[in-house]
N, CA, C and O of each residue as an XYZ file, in Angstrom:
464
protein
N      21.083     15.580     21.269
C      20.527     15.990     19.997
C      19.480     17.063     20.245
O      18.695     16.965     21.188
N      19.467     18.085     19.401
C      18.548     19.193     19.535
C      17.113     18.733     19.274
O      16.866     17.943     18.363
N      16.172     19.229     20.075
C      14.783     18.796     19.941
C      14.188     19.210     18.600
O      13.398     18.466     18.018
N      14.561     20.395     18.101
C      14.012     20.835     16.811
C      14.534     19.964     15.676
O      13.817     19.708     14.708
N      15.775     19.510     15.786
C      16.333     18.625     14.760
C      15.608     17.287     14.771
O      15.275     16.758     13.710
N      15.358     16.731     15.953
C      14.621     15.474     16.041
C      13.214     15.619     15.485
O      12.736     14.733     14.776
N      12.550     16.713     15.791
C      11.193     16.933     15.289
C      11.203     17.007     13.764
O      10.326     16.444     13.109
N      12.180     17.693     13.204
C      12.268     17.830     11.754
C      12.485     16.473     11.093
O      11.844     16.169     10.087
N      13.379     15.652     11.643
C      13.636     14.337     11.067
C      12.399     13.450     11.144
O      12.096     12.726     10.196
N      11.697     13.500     12.242
C      10.523     12.649     12.399
C       9.408     13.121     11.478
O       8.671     12.293     10.942
N       9.262     14.419     11.279
C       8.254     14.911     10.362
C       8.532     14.436      8.943
O       7.608     14.079      8.212
N       9.797     14.432      8.554
C      10.165     13.942      7.231
C       9.841     12.454      7.125
O       9.346     12.000      6.093
N      10.113     11.705      8.166
C       9.798     10.281      8.168
C       8.300     10.048      8.051
O       7.865      9.137      7.345
N       7.518     10.856      8.730
C       6.073     10.741      8.643
C       5.587     11.035      7.229
O       4.720     10.332      6.709
N       6.139     12.062      6.610
C       5.764     12.405      5.233
C       6.144     11.279      4.285
O       5.391     10.962      3.364
N       7.304     10.674      4.503
C       7.733      9.547      3.659
C       6.745      8.391      3.781
O       6.390      7.774      2.777
N       6.296      8.092      5.004
C       5.307      7.027      5.190
C       3.998      7.366      4.476
O       3.389      6.494      3.855
N       3.561      8.629      4.560
C       2.335      9.033      3.877
C       2.473      8.883      2.360
O       1.556      8.404      1.693
N       3.618      9.294      1.822
C       3.838      9.179      0.374
C       3.853      7.710     -0.047
O       3.243      7.340     -1.051
N       4.548      6.882      0.720
C       4.577      5.453      0.398
C       3.181      4.826      0.481
O       2.832      3.969     -0.331
N       2.394      5.253      1.457
C       1.023      4.737      1.575
C       0.192      5.158      0.365
O      -0.607      4.372     -0.143
N       0.377      6.384     -0.092
C      -0.352      6.845     -1.269
C       0.044      6.080     -2.522
O      -0.809      5.701     -3.324
N       1.344      5.855     -2.685
C       1.818      5.089     -3.844
C       1.281      3.663     -3.781
O       0.835      3.119     -4.791
N       1.322      3.066     -2.609
C       0.818      1.701     -2.454
C      -0.687      1.651     -2.721
O      -1.179      0.682     -3.298
N      -1.411      2.673     -2.311
C      -2.833      2.731     -2.594
C      -3.120      2.821     -4.093
O      -4.044      2.177     -4.592
N      -2.325      3.622     -4.808
C      -2.499      3.720     -6.256
C      -2.168      2.400     -6.948
O      -2.868      1.986     -7.872
N      -1.104      1.743     -6.500
C      -0.744      0.446     -7.075
C      -1.848     -0.577     -6.800
O      -2.135     -1.427     -7.642
N      -2.455     -0.494     -5.633
C      -3.563     -1.385     -5.298
C      -4.744     -1.166     -6.243
O      -5.376     -2.125     -6.686
N      -5.038      0.089     -6.547
C      -6.132      0.376     -7.476
C      -5.823     -0.133     -8.886
O      -6.710     -0.639     -9.574
N      -4.568      0.003     -9.315
C      -4.181     -0.515    -10.630
C      -4.312     -2.037    -10.653
O      -4.792     -2.606    -11.633
N      -3.887     -2.688     -9.585
C      -4.012     -4.142     -9.503
C      -5.479     -4.560     -9.504
O      -5.842     -5.548    -10.142
N      -6.320     -3.819     -8.799
C      -7.754     -4.115     -8.789
C      -8.341     -3.975    -10.190
O      -9.150     -4.803    -10.609
N      -7.943     -2.946    -10.909
C      -8.400     -2.767    -12.281
C      -7.943     -3.942    -13.151
O      -8.690     -4.418    -14.006
N      -6.707     -4.404    -12.925
C      -6.219     -5.561    -13.668
C      -7.001     -6.823    -13.355
O      -7.280     -7.618    -14.253
N      -7.355     -7.014    -12.105
C      -8.127     -8.199    -11.713
C      -9.509     -8.158    -12.361
O     -10.029     -9.190    -12.787
N     -10.098     -6.975    -12.434
C     -11.419     -6.849    -13.040
C     -11.363     -7.146    -14.539
O     -12.326     -7.661    -15.107
N     -10.235     -6.821    -15.180
C     -10.145     -7.006    -16.628
C      -9.625     -8.381    -17.047
O      -9.536     -8.657    -18.244
N      -9.284     -9.241    -16.105
C      -8.757    -10.571    -16.446
C      -9.738    -11.404    -17.266
O      -9.319    -11.966    -18.278
N     -11.004    -11.522    -16.905
C     -11.903    -12.374    -17.705
C     -11.996    -11.951    -19.172
O     -11.982    -12.796    -20.067
N     -12.089    -10.651    -19.412
C     -12.168    -10.170    -20.787
C     -10.897    -10.452    -21.572
O     -10.948    -10.821    -22.745
N      -9.761    -10.276    -20.918
C      -8.492    -10.532    -21.596
C      -8.345    -12.012    -21.939
O      -7.865    -12.350    -23.022
N      -8.748    -12.884    -21.039
C      -8.633    -14.319    -21.313
C      -9.607    -14.766    -22.405
O      -9.303    -15.672    -23.181
N     -10.774    -14.130    -22.461
C     -11.707    -14.445    -23.554
C     -11.125    -14.038    -24.903
O     -11.294    -14.744    -25.897
N     -10.436    -12.894    -24.934
C      -9.794    -12.457    -26.177
C      -8.676    -13.414    -26.581
O      -8.516    -13.722    -27.763
N      -7.916    -13.878    -25.616
C      -6.850    -14.834    -25.920
C      -7.449    -16.140    -26.429
O      -6.919    -16.752    -27.356
N      -8.553    -16.563    -25.820
C      -9.213    -17.798    -26.246
C      -9.748    -17.666    -27.673
O      -9.657    -18.605    -28.464
N     -10.303    -16.504    -27.996
C     -10.812    -16.289    -29.356
C      -9.669    -16.298    -30.371
O      -9.800    -16.856    -31.461
N      -8.568    -15.687    -30.011
C      -7.406    -15.679    -30.905
C      -6.867    -17.089    -31.096
O      -6.510    -17.479    -32.207
N      -6.808    -17.846    -30.015
C      -6.328    -19.225    -30.113
C      -7.287    -20.067    -30.945
O      -6.851    -20.960    -31.672
N      -8.587    -19.795    -30.850
C      -9.568    -20.516    -31.643
C      -9.383    -20.251    -33.130
O      -9.546    -21.157    -33.947
N      -9.042    -19.014    -33.487
C      -8.811    -18.693    -34.898
C      -7.567    -19.388    -35.442
O      -7.467    -19.672    -36.635
N      -6.624    -19.656    -34.544
C      -5.400    -20.337    -34.961
C      -5.543    -21.859    -34.926
O      -4.602    -22.579    -35.261
N      -6.709    -22.348    -34.524
C      -6.932    -23.785    -34.469
C      -6.523    -24.414    -33.153
O      -6.437    -25.638    -33.048
N      -6.272    -23.595    -32.156
C      -5.859    -24.105    -30.846
C      -6.960    -23.939    -29.807
O      -6.669    -23.859    -28.613
N      -8.218    -23.887    -30.238
C      -9.343    -23.656    -29.337
C      -9.457    -24.651    -28.199
O      -9.576    -24.236    -27.046
N      -9.425    -25.990    -28.483
C      -9.553    -26.948    -27.378
C      -8.401    -26.867    -26.371
O      -8.609    -26.998    -25.164
N      -7.209    -26.655    -26.874
C      -6.046    -26.544    -25.969
C      -6.162    -25.274    -25.134
O      -5.895    -25.283    -23.932
N      -6.564    -24.178    -25.783
C      -6.709    -22.909    -25.059
C      -7.788    -23.035    -23.985
O      -7.647    -22.476    -22.897
N      -8.859    -23.762    -24.283
C      -9.916    -23.955    -23.287
C      -9.419    -24.721    -22.070
O      -9.793    -24.414    -20.938
N      -8.571    -25.724    -22.310
C      -8.038    -26.508    -21.182
C      -7.065    -25.688    -20.338
O      -7.008    -25.854    -19.120
N      -6.316    -24.822    -20.965
C      -5.310    -24.046    -20.233
C      -5.922    -22.800    -19.598
O      -5.672    -22.501    -18.430
N      -6.720    -22.081    -20.373
C      -7.224    -20.794    -19.897
C      -8.359    -20.915    -18.888
O      -8.563    -19.993    -18.098
N      -9.100    -22.009    -18.887
C     -10.182    -22.187    -17.912
C      -9.677    -22.168    -16.479
O     -10.114    -21.332    -15.687
N      -8.760    -23.077    -16.125
C      -8.225    -23.050    -14.758
C      -7.389    -21.798    -14.470
O      -7.343    -21.317    -13.338
N      -6.723    -21.275    -15.522
C      -5.878    -20.098    -15.318
C      -6.704    -18.884    -14.914
O      -6.239    -18.032    -14.157
N      -7.927    -18.811    -15.421
C      -8.798    -17.682    -15.103
C      -9.064    -17.608    -13.601
O      -8.925    -16.550    -12.989
N      -9.445    -18.732    -13.020
C      -9.713    -18.765    -11.581
C      -8.474    -18.472    -10.747
O      -8.539    -17.749     -9.753
N      -7.345    -19.040    -11.161
C      -6.098    -18.830    -10.416
C      -5.686    -17.366    -10.453
O      -5.309    -16.803     -9.426
N      -5.755    -16.738    -11.637
C      -5.361    -15.343    -11.758
C      -6.286    -14.415    -10.975
O      -5.830    -13.456    -10.352
N      -7.574    -14.700    -11.010
C      -8.517    -13.857    -10.267
C      -8.283    -14.003     -8.763
O      -8.254    -13.006     -8.042
N      -8.117    -15.235     -8.287
C      -7.875    -15.438     -6.849
C      -6.561    -14.821     -6.407
O      -6.493    -14.193     -5.350
N      -5.507    -14.995     -7.212
C      -4.218    -14.388     -6.862
C      -4.325    -12.865     -6.866
O      -3.733    -12.198     -6.018
N      -5.068    -12.321     -7.807
C      -5.260    -10.873     -7.848
C      -6.016    -10.352     -6.649
O      -5.675     -9.306     -6.096
N      -7.051    -11.083     -6.243
C      -7.825    -10.656     -5.068
C      -6.948    -10.700     -3.814
O      -6.994     -9.789     -2.988
N      -6.157    -11.752     -3.678
C      -5.245    -11.838     -2.529
C      -4.236    -10.694     -2.574
O      -3.932    -10.092     -1.544
N      -3.718    -10.392     -3.763
C      -2.780     -9.282     -3.907
C      -3.403     -7.948     -3.540
O      -2.766     -7.130     -2.876
N      -4.639     -7.716     -3.962
C      -5.328     -6.460     -3.630
C      -5.523     -6.345     -2.123
O      -5.323     -5.274     -1.551
N      -5.910     -7.434     -1.482
C      -6.118     -7.400     -0.036
C      -4.807     -7.134      0.701
O      -4.758     -6.315      1.619
N      -3.744     -7.831      0.291
C      -2.443     -7.651      0.956
C      -1.915     -6.239      0.733
O      -1.449     -5.592      1.671
N      -1.987     -5.758     -0.507
C      -1.462     -4.420     -0.779
C      -2.299     -3.334     -0.125
O      -1.760     -2.322      0.322
N      -3.612     -3.531     -0.064
C      -4.447     -2.578      0.654
C      -4.116     -2.553      2.138
O      -4.100     -1.493      2.763
N      -3.853     -3.729      2.697
C      -3.445     -3.795      4.103
C      -2.113     -3.118      4.345
O      -1.934     -2.423      5.346
N      -1.171     -3.320      3.425
C       0.134     -2.662      3.559
C       0.006     -1.147      3.440
O       0.676     -0.408      4.161
N      -0.848     -0.686      2.539
C      -1.067      0.757      2.413
C      -1.657      1.313      3.714
O      -1.264      2.386      4.172
N      -2.593      0.582      4.296
C      -3.156      1.003      5.576
C      -2.128      1.025      6.688
O      -2.118      1.929      7.523
N      -1.255      0.016      6.694
C      -0.191     -0.016      7.708
C       0.782      1.143      7.532
O       1.187      1.764      8.515
N       1.161      1.438      6.300
C       2.064      2.560      6.063
C       1.427      3.877      6.495
O       2.096      4.732      7.076
N       0.146      4.039      6.215
C      -0.552      5.243      6.660
C      -0.570      5.302      8.188
O      -0.345      6.358      8.780
N      -0.838      4.164      8.813
C      -0.834      4.114     10.276
C       0.537      4.432     10.857
O       0.634      5.113     11.879
N       1.599      3.944     10.213
C       2.958      4.261     10.668
C       3.218      5.760     10.562
O       3.834      6.356     11.446
N       2.746      6.360      9.478
C       2.915      7.804      9.327
C       2.207      8.570     10.430
O       2.758      9.518     10.991
N       0.978      8.154     10.741
C       0.238      8.803     11.831
C       0.937      8.604     13.174
O       1.014      9.521     13.991
N       1.445      7.391     13.386
C       2.121      7.084     14.641
C       3.372      7.943     14.812
O       3.622      8.468     15.897
N       4.147      8.085     13.757
C       5.366      8.886     13.824
C       5.027     10.356     14.037
O       5.713     11.049     14.789
N       3.975     10.836     13.383
C       3.570     12.233     13.563
C       3.107     12.486     14.998
O       3.438     13.513     15.591
N       2.346     11.550     15.547
C       1.892     11.706     16.935
C       3.063     11.642     17.905
O       3.086     12.360     18.905
N       4.032     10.787     17.612
C       5.208     10.663     18.470
C       6.006     11.955     18.454
O       6.558     12.353     19.480
N       6.075     12.616     17.303
C       6.793     13.888     17.213
C       6.114     14.935     18.092
O       6.783     15.685     18.802
N       4.784     14.984     18.043
C       4.057     15.920     18.896
C       4.250     15.608     20.369
O       4.348     16.513     21.198
N       4.304     14.311     20.693
C       4.513     13.909     22.081
C       5.905     14.320     22.559
O       6.065     14.780     23.690
N       6.904     14.154     21.705
C       8.263     14.557     22.082
C       8.321     16.057     22.348
O       8.998     16.500     23.276
N       7.623     16.827     21.548
C       7.613     18.276     21.744
C       6.936     18.638     23.064
O       7.421     19.502     23.794
N       5.834     17.991     23.368
C       5.134     18.277     24.629
C       5.965     17.853     25.830
O       5.945     18.535     26.855
N       6.690     16.752     25.734
C       7.546     16.314     26.843
C       8.679     17.317     27.047
O       9.024     17.634     28.185
N       9.255     17.815     25.967
C      10.324     18.806     26.083
C       9.805     20.079     26.753
O      10.497     20.659     27.590
N       8.593     20.520     26.395
C       8.019     21.700     27.035
C       7.753     21.445     28.516
O       7.980     22.320     29.352
N       7.277     20.260     28.833
C       7.011     19.918     30.232
C       8.304     19.892     31.037
O       8.330     20.371     32.170
N       9.376     19.340     30.472
C      10.667     19.322     31.168
C      11.180     20.732     31.408
O      11.757     21.008     32.460
N      10.979     21.623     30.456
C      11.403     23.022     30.631
C      10.600     23.690     31.741
O      11.147     24.448     32.542
N       9.294     23.403     31.784
C       8.468     23.990     32.834
C       8.857     23.454     34.207
O       8.845     24.204     35.184
N       9.197     22.186     34.299
C       9.622     21.597     35.585
C      10.939     22.222     36.022
O      11.114     22.562     37.192
N      11.871     22.374     35.073
C      13.145     23.021     35.416
C      12.931     24.457     35.872
O      13.613     24.921     36.786
N      11.991     25.168     35.247
C      11.727     26.550     35.624
C      11.105     26.628     37.018
O      11.381     27.561     37.773
N      10.265     25.647     37.359
C       9.659     25.635     38.690
C      10.680     25.274     39.776
O      10.605     25.791     40.890
N      11.626     24.395     39.458
C      12.628     23.979     40.446
C      13.686     25.074     40.639
O      14.168     25.287     41.751
N      14.037     25.755     39.560
C      15.162     26.672     39.659
C      14.753     28.066     39.650
O      15.597     28.958     39.727
């Protein structure tokens, strides 16, 4: 396989990892915004349920649900942030590997030139 073709494919792979890391980072920020807005949304639902006469039932259901949703959201933000970091790291690793392949090819050419 031609070295320039391999370099081109690996560069595209690195760019794909960077794009995926960026998308994952944006999704993480949206999820974080959702986690921050959970208490307000549940209070609005509780107020609506109170107007419908379901206040005590809503209090029993929404109280524990608030903690569960916030904890699940925090875990999701941490996991997705970690995945975004890993994808970025994979992109860097692939880019560095492409540069290493190019340097090895140049070194092999120089060795062949010295021998022959």
